[in-house]
C-alpha positions as CSV (number, residue, x, y, z in Angstrom):
1,X,122.7,127.2,122.0
2,X,123.1,124.1,124.1
3,X,126.0,124.2,126.6
4,X,127.1,120.9,128.1
5,X,129.2,121.0,131.3
6,X,131.6,118.0,131.5
7,X,133.0,116.6,134.8
8,X,135.9,118.6,136.2
9,X,139.4,117.3,135.9
10,X,142.4,117.9,138.2
11,X,146.1,117.5,137.7
12,X,149.4,118.9,139.0
13,X,151.6,121.7,137.7
14,X,154.1,119.3,136.1
15,X,151.6,117.4,133.9
16,X,149.6,117.8,130.7
17,X,146.4,116.0,129.6
18,X,145.3,115.2,126.1
19,X,141.7,116.4,125.6
20,X,139.7,115.0,122.7
21,X,136.3,115.4,121.2
22,X,134.3,112.6,119.6
23,X,131.4,114.1,117.6
24,X,128.4,111.9,117.6
25,X,125.0,112.0,115.9
26,X,121.6,111.7,117.7
27,X,122.0,107.9,117.6
28,X,125.4,108.0,119.3
29,X,127.4,107.1,116.1
30,X,130.7,108.9,115.5
31,X,130.6,111.5,112.7
32,X,133.3,113.4,110.9
33,X,133.0,117.2,111.0
34,X,134.0,119.2,107.9
35,X,134.9,122.2,109.9
36,X,137.2,123.3,112.6
37,X,136.4,123.3,116.3
38,X,137.0,126.4,118.4
39,X,139.1,125.7,121.5
40,X,139.6,128.2,124.3
41,X,140.4,128.6,128.0
42,X,138.2,130.9,130.0
43,X,138.0,132.1,133.6
44,X,141.6,131.5,134.4
45,X,142.1,132.2,138.2
46,X,145.7,131.7,139.3
47,X,146.4,130.9,142.9
48,X,147.8,134.1,144.5
49,X,150.5,135.3,144.4
50,X,151.1,133.4,141.2
51,X,150.7,135.1,137.8
52,X,150.3,133.5,134.4
53,X,148.1,131.1,132.6
54,X,146.6,128.1,134.5
55,X,146.3,126.1,131.3
56,X,147.7,126.6,127.8
57,X,146.2,124.6,124.9
58,X,148.6,123.1,122.4
59,X,147.8,121.4,119.1
60,X,147.1,117.6,119.2
61,X,147.5,115.2,116.3
62,X,144.1,116.1,115.0
63,X,141.6,119.0,115.0
64,X,139.7,116.9,117.6
65,X,142.5,117.0,120.1
66,X,144.4,119.6,122.3
67,X,147.0,119.2,125.0
68,X,146.0,121.0,128.2
69,X,149.4,121.9,129.5
70,X,149.6,123.0,133.1
71,X,150.9,126.4,134.0
72,X,150.5,127.9,137.4
73,X,148.2,126.4,140.0
74,X,144.6,127.6,139.9
75,X,141.3,127.0,138.1
76,X,139.9,127.6,134.6
77,X,137.4,126.2,132.1
78,X,138.3,124.7,128.8
79,X,135.7,125.3,126.1
80,X,135.2,123.6,122.8
81,X,132.5,124.7,120.4
82,X,131.2,124.4,116.9
83,X,128.3,126.7,116.0
84,X,125.5,126.0,118.5
85,X,127.4,123.0,120.1
86,X,129.4,124.1,123.2
87,X,131.0,121.9,125.8
88,X,132.8,123.1,128.9
89,X,135.2,121.3,131.3
90,X,136.4,122.9,134.5
91,X,140.1,122.3,135.2
92,X,142.0,122.6,138.5
93,X,145.8,122.7,138.6
94,X,147.4,121.9,141.9
95,X,151.0,122.1,143.2
96,X,153.0,118.9,143.4
97,X,154.5,115.9,141.8
98,X,152.2,113.2,140.4
99,X,151.5,110.5,142.9
100,X,149.5,108.1,140.7
101,X,148.8,107.2,137.2
102,X,145.3,107.2,135.8
103,X,145.1,104.8,132.8
104,X,141.9,104.9,130.9
105,X,140.7,103.8,127.5
106,X,139.0,106.0,125.0
107,X,135.9,104.9,123.0
108,X,136.6,102.2,120.3
109,X,136.4,103.5,116.8
110,X,136.0,101.6,113.5
111,X,139.3,101.3,111.5
């Protein structure tokens, strides 16, 4: 099983982030999976004395998307897998109001 660790993300306790998976073949072309991805949150470590989930995953518009909704400040790891394919993304939730917007574009896909 190959595990890929993605770069960590950080956001504050009043935000949510849309996470998405873009399955690609060995040549880097997007492919459609005929099966469901497994999404989970592991290693949730709330900042003391807080208790509760650091991140909760909610359904997105497709099986390839999940909303990472902030809970209490702390750290965790979001994991998405399909058979032997596993990717992990560390997440840190901090206290506070957002102070900036981070606009980014996804990968273009054929219509």
